[in-house]
C-alpha positions as CSV (number, residue, x, y, z in Angstrom):
1,M,-10.6,-43.1,-70.3
2,T,-9.3,-40.2,-68.3
3,T,-8.8,-40.0,-64.2
4,Y,-9.4,-36.7,-62.6
5,T,-9.0,-36.0,-58.7
6,F,-11.9,-33.1,-57.9
7,T,-12.8,-31.5,-54.4
8,T,-16.6,-31.5,-54.4
9,E,-16.4,-27.4,-54.5
10,E,-15.1,-27.8,-58.1
11,L,-18.3,-30.3,-59.2
12,C,-19.6,-27.1,-61.6
13,K,-21.4,-27.4,-64.7
14,E,-18.1,-27.1,-66.9
15,T,-16.0,-29.8,-65.0
16,I,-19.3,-32.2,-65.2
17,K,-19.3,-31.6,-68.9
18,K,-16.0,-32.5,-69.5
19,L,-16.6,-35.7,-67.8
20,N,-17.5,-38.8,-70.2
21,I,-18.6,-42.4,-69.7
22,G,-15.5,-44.6,-68.7
23,D,-13.6,-41.6,-67.0
24,I,-12.8,-42.4,-63.6
25,V,-13.1,-39.8,-60.7
26,Y,-11.7,-39.5,-57.4
27,L,-13.4,-37.1,-54.8
28,T,-12.5,-35.1,-52.0
29,G,-14.4,-32.6,-50.1
30,T,-18.4,-33.5,-48.5
31,L,-21.1,-35.8,-49.8
32,Y,-24.3,-36.8,-48.1
33,T,-26.0,-40.3,-48.5
34,A,-29.6,-40.6,-49.6
35,R,-31.3,-43.9,-49.9
36,D,-35.3,-44.4,-50.5
37,R,-36.6,-42.9,-47.7
38,A,-34.5,-40.1,-47.5
39,Q,-34.9,-39.1,-50.7
40,Q,-38.5,-39.0,-50.2
41,L,-38.2,-37.0,-47.3
42,L,-36.1,-34.5,-49.2
43,L,-38.5,-34.0,-51.6
44,N,-41.4,-33.2,-49.4
45,I,-39.9,-31.1,-46.9
46,P,-39.4,-27.5,-48.3
47,Q,-35.7,-26.9,-48.7
48,D,-35.6,-24.2,-45.9
49,K,-37.0,-26.6,-42.9
50,L,-33.9,-28.9,-43.6
51,P,-30.9,-29.0,-41.3
52,F,-28.7,-28.6,-44.0
53,D,-28.1,-27.7,-47.6
54,P,-28.1,-30.3,-50.0
55,T,-28.0,-27.8,-52.8
56,H,-24.9,-28.8,-55.3
57,L,-23.7,-31.7,-53.2
58,P,-23.0,-35.1,-54.6
59,I,-25.1,-37.8,-53.4
60,Y,-23.8,-41.3,-52.4
61,H,-26.5,-44.0,-52.6
62,C,-25.6,-45.9,-49.4
63,G,-26.4,-47.1,-45.9
64,P,-23.5,-46.7,-43.6
65,L,-23.1,-48.9,-40.6
66,A,-21.9,-46.6,-38.2
67,K,-20.2,-47.0,-34.6
68,K,-21.2,-44.2,-31.9
69,T,-17.7,-43.2,-30.3
70,T,-16.7,-40.4,-27.5
71,D,-15.6,-38.3,-30.7
72,G,-18.7,-38.5,-32.9
73,W,-19.0,-41.5,-35.4
74,T,-16.8,-43.6,-36.8
75,I,-17.7,-45.4,-40.4
76,L,-17.5,-49.0,-40.3
77,S,-18.4,-49.5,-43.9
78,C,-20.2,-47.6,-46.4
79,G,-20.8,-49.6,-49.7
80,P,-23.1,-48.5,-52.7
81,T,-26.7,-49.7,-52.7
82,T,-28.4,-50.6,-55.9
83,S,-29.6,-47.4,-57.5
84,S,-32.3,-48.5,-59.8
85,R,-34.6,-48.6,-57.1
86,L,-34.1,-44.9,-56.8
87,E,-35.1,-44.1,-60.4
88,E,-38.5,-42.6,-59.3
89,T,-36.7,-39.8,-57.2
90,Q,-34.0,-39.3,-58.1
91,S,-34.4,-37.2,-61.2
92,H,-36.7,-35.0,-58.8
93,L,-33.6,-34.7,-56.8
94,I,-31.3,-34.0,-59.3
95,K,-33.7,-31.4,-60.5
96,K,-34.4,-29.7,-57.0
97,Y,-30.8,-29.6,-55.3
98,H,-28.7,-29.4,-58.2
99,S,-26.9,-32.6,-57.7
100,P,-23.6,-32.6,-59.8
101,L,-22.7,-36.1,-59.0
102,L,-24.5,-39.3,-57.9
103,I,-22.7,-42.4,-56.7
104,G,-24.4,-45.7,-56.8
105,K,-24.1,-49.5,-57.9
106,G,-25.7,-50.8,-60.8
107,G,-27.3,-48.4,-63.1
108,M,-30.3,-46.0,-63.2
109,G,-32.9,-45.6,-65.7
110,P,-34.2,-43.4,-68.5
111,K,-35.7,-40.9,-66.1
112,T,-32.2,-40.3,-64.6
113,A,-30.4,-40.2,-67.6
114,Q,-32.8,-37.3,-68.8
115,S,-32.1,-35.4,-65.6
116,L,-28.5,-35.7,-65.8
117,K,-28.4,-34.0,-69.2
118,D,-31.0,-31.6,-68.4
119,H,-29.0,-30.2,-65.3
120,S,-25.4,-31.2,-66.5
121,S,-24.5,-33.9,-63.8
122,V,-23.0,-37.5,-64.0
123,Y,-23.9,-41.0,-62.3
124,T,-20.9,-42.5,-61.4
125,T,-20.6,-46.4,-59.7
126,Y,-18.6,-47.6,-56.8
127,T,-17.9,-51.2,-56.6
128,G,-20.2,-53.2,-54.9
129,G,-18.8,-55.4,-51.8
130,C,-16.3,-52.6,-51.1
131,G,-18.0,-51.1,-48.1
132,A,-14.6,-51.4,-46.1
133,L,-12.5,-49.7,-48.3
134,A,-14.7,-46.7,-49.0
135,A,-15.0,-46.4,-45.1
136,E,-11.2,-45.6,-45.1
137,R,-11.7,-42.6,-47.3
138,I,-14.5,-41.2,-45.1
139,T,-12.3,-38.7,-42.8
140,Q,-15.2,-37.6,-40.5
141,V,-18.6,-37.9,-40.0
142,E,-20.0,-34.1,-40.3
143,N,-23.2,-35.2,-39.2
144,V,-26.4,-37.3,-39.3
145,Y,-29.9,-35.9,-39.6
146,Y,-32.9,-38.1,-39.4
147,L,-31.5,-41.4,-37.6
148,S,-34.1,-41.5,-34.9
149,E,-37.1,-41.1,-37.9
150,L,-35.2,-43.4,-40.0
151,G,-32.7,-45.9,-38.9
152,M,-29.1,-45.8,-39.5
153,A,-29.1,-47.1,-43.2
154,E,-31.7,-44.5,-44.2
155,A,-30.6,-41.4,-42.3
156,I,-29.1,-38.9,-44.2
157,W,-25.3,-38.6,-43.3
158,I,-23.1,-35.4,-44.4
159,L,-19.3,-37.2,-44.9
160,K,-16.0,-35.6,-45.5
161,I,-14.0,-37.7,-47.9
162,K,-10.6,-38.0,-49.2
163,E,-9.7,-39.2,-52.6
164,F,-12.8,-41.2,-52.6
165,G,-13.1,-43.6,-55.4
166,P,-12.2,-44.9,-58.0
167,L,-15.5,-44.0,-59.3
168,L,-16.6,-44.9,-62.7
169,V,-18.7,-42.3,-64.9
170,S,-21.3,-44.6,-66.1
171,M,-24.0,-42.1,-67.0
172,D,-22.7,-38.6,-68.5
173,S,-24.4,-35.2,-68.9
174,K,-24.4,-35.5,-72.8
175,G,-26.8,-38.6,-72.7
176,K,-24.8,-41.3,-72.8
177,T,-24.8,-44.5,-70.4
178,L,-23.2,-47.8,-70.2
179,Y,-26.7,-49.1,-69.5
180,T,-29.4,-50.4,-71.6
181,H,-32.8,-48.4,-70.8
182,K,-35.8,-50.6,-71.7
């Protein structure tokens, strides 16, 4: 087990291929949230019609609890959601947007595992029940999209993070996983 600290800009294929299951990662930079409805939206809207470019950004399976302030938004809690329910869409997002790293809770299935291997990506887990701790690592809400259409939990949040983690590499780009696929 090795511990790494990366910026999200450093998450290229060469970096991802170094990661193995059991490694710990801390991230600084930009990521976006995408749960069930957000993933469907990202798959169905042409990329050039999106209000942001998700290409090469980490995806966090999270529905934050946020408060509107005079300065924008403050994230109060942003723990991971159960990733396995995103199994049907996640592999398509990895392929379409070259997502280098996923963050969630629990495991993902064989479709995602194959996509991680095919596209040099990894799936990491963040401890469930630690939403307030995760919120402490968010330095800024850069933007929020589709809030009125999808609601707070399903909206796409673009978050600036600093030393976000620990993230456990649970499925690596070599096809190894901590989970049993049935």
